[in-house]
C-alpha positions as CSV (number, residue, x, y, z in Angstrom):
1,M,5.7,-14.6,-7.3
2,E,8.9,-12.8,-8.2
3,P,11.4,-12.0,-5.4
4,E,11.8,-8.5,-6.9
5,R,8.2,-7.8,-6.1
6,L,8.8,-8.8,-2.5
7,A,11.8,-6.5,-2.3
8,A,9.5,-3.5,-3.2
9,I,7.4,-4.2,0.0
10,P,8.9,-2.2,2.9
11,F,8.8,-5.1,5.3
12,F,11.0,-7.2,3.0
13,A,13.3,-4.4,1.8
14,G,16.9,-5.1,2.4
15,L,16.6,-8.9,2.7
16,P,19.1,-11.0,0.8
17,E,18.0,-12.2,-2.6
18,A,18.2,-15.8,-1.5
19,E,15.8,-15.2,1.3
20,L,13.4,-13.3,-0.9
21,A,13.4,-16.3,-3.2
22,E,12.5,-18.6,-0.3
23,I,9.6,-16.3,0.7
24,A,8.4,-16.0,-2.8
25,A,8.3,-19.8,-3.2
26,V,5.8,-20.1,-0.3
27,A,3.8,-16.8,-0.3
28,S,0.2,-16.9,-1.6
29,E,-1.3,-13.8,-3.1
30,L,-4.9,-12.9,-2.2
31,E,-7.1,-10.2,-3.7
32,L,-9.7,-9.1,-1.1
33,E,-12.7,-6.9,-1.4
34,S,-13.5,-4.0,1.0
35,G,-15.2,-5.5,4.1
36,H,-13.5,-8.9,3.9
37,V,-12.6,-10.1,7.3
38,I,-8.9,-11.2,7.3
39,A,-8.8,-12.3,10.9
40,N,-11.3,-12.6,13.8
41,E,-10.2,-11.8,17.3
42,G,-10.1,-15.0,19.3
43,D,-9.9,-17.4,16.3
44,L,-7.0,-19.7,15.8
45,G,-4.5,-18.1,13.4
46,H,-2.9,-20.1,10.6
47,A,-1.3,-17.3,8.5
48,V,0.6,-14.1,8.6
49,F,-0.5,-11.4,6.1
50,V,1.7,-8.8,4.5
51,I,-0.2,-6.0,2.9
52,E,0.9,-5.1,-0.6
53,E,-1.9,-2.8,-1.5
54,G,-4.9,-1.3,0.3
55,T,-5.7,-0.7,4.0
56,A,-7.3,-2.7,6.8
57,D,-8.8,-1.7,10.2
58,V,-7.4,-3.5,13.3
59,V,-9.9,-3.8,16.1
60,T,-9.4,-5.1,19.6
61,D,-12.2,-5.5,22.1
62,G,-14.5,-3.6,19.7
63,T,-12.2,-0.6,19.4
64,T,-10.3,0.3,16.3
65,V,-6.6,0.4,17.4
66,A,-4.8,0.8,14.1
67,R,-5.1,1.1,10.3
68,A,-2.7,-1.2,8.5
69,G,-1.5,-0.4,5.0
70,P,1.1,-1.3,2.4
71,G,4.2,-2.9,4.0
72,D,2.4,-3.7,7.3
73,V,2.2,-7.2,8.7
74,V,-0.9,-8.5,10.5
75,G,-1.5,-11.9,12.1
76,E,2.0,-12.5,13.5
77,V,1.0,-12.8,17.1
78,A,-1.2,-15.8,16.6
79,V,1.3,-17.5,14.3
80,L,4.4,-16.9,16.4
81,R,3.2,-16.8,19.9
82,S,-0.4,-17.3,21.1
83,G,-2.1,-19.4,18.5
84,R,-5.2,-17.2,18.8
85,R,-5.9,-13.9,17.0
86,T,-5.5,-11.0,19.4
87,A,-7.4,-8.6,17.1
88,S,-9.9,-8.6,14.2
89,V,-8.6,-7.3,10.9
90,T,-11.0,-6.1,8.2
91,A,-10.3,-4.8,4.7
92,A,-11.2,-1.1,4.7
93,T,-10.4,-0.9,0.9
94,P,-9.8,-3.5,-1.8
95,M,-6.6,-5.1,-0.9
96,R,-3.8,-7.3,-2.2
97,V,-2.1,-9.3,0.5
98,L,0.6,-12.0,0.7
99,A,-0.2,-14.9,3.0
100,L,2.5,-16.9,4.7
101,F,1.1,-20.0,6.4
102,K,2.3,-21.1,9.8
103,R,4.3,-24.0,8.6
104,D,6.1,-21.8,6.1
105,V,6.8,-19.1,8.7
106,W,8.4,-21.7,11.0
107,A,10.4,-23.0,8.0
108,L,11.8,-19.5,7.5
109,E,13.8,-19.9,10.7
110,R,16.1,-22.3,8.7
111,R,15.7,-21.1,5.2
112,A,15.4,-17.3,5.6
113,P,16.7,-16.4,9.1
114,E,16.9,-12.6,8.5
115,A,13.2,-12.6,7.5
116,A,12.3,-14.7,10.5
117,G,14.3,-12.3,12.7
118,K,12.3,-9.3,11.3
119,L,9.0,-11.1,12.2
120,R,10.3,-11.8,15.7
121,A,11.4,-8.2,16.2
122,L,8.0,-7.0,15.0
123,L,6.3,-9.3,17.5
124,D,8.6,-8.1,20.3
125,E,7.9,-4.4,19.4
126,R,4.1,-5.0,19.4
127,S,4.2,-6.9,22.6
128,G,6.1,-4.0,24.3
129,Q,3.4,-1.6,23.0
130,R,0.7,-3.7,24.7
131,G,2.6,-3.8,27.9
132,G,3.7,-7.4,27.6
């Protein structure tokens, strides 16, 4: 994957070129069909997903709580905090996503600290929305 492609995704915009290169080296690209379950609430989470194209429904306790689209990140809570998925995420349209596996996300702390900081800030923001 090319670092320039990552730079075009809103979540990664503004990161230093060296960090984009670190992320590009470990990101896996996935093409998903509509209806594909990206994450199941309650399951162990092993990856964070960054949506490049398409949309997904985010469901908690049987209620749709959000629609995620290009530039959005899903799966960060399980990878960075709880270990378990706090929501189910299902592709609403065909999608292209970038997967960052847990071991790679943790390695970003050393190799891409600004990117890791953005993930932590997102996690903190979402935790505040849920009331802790």
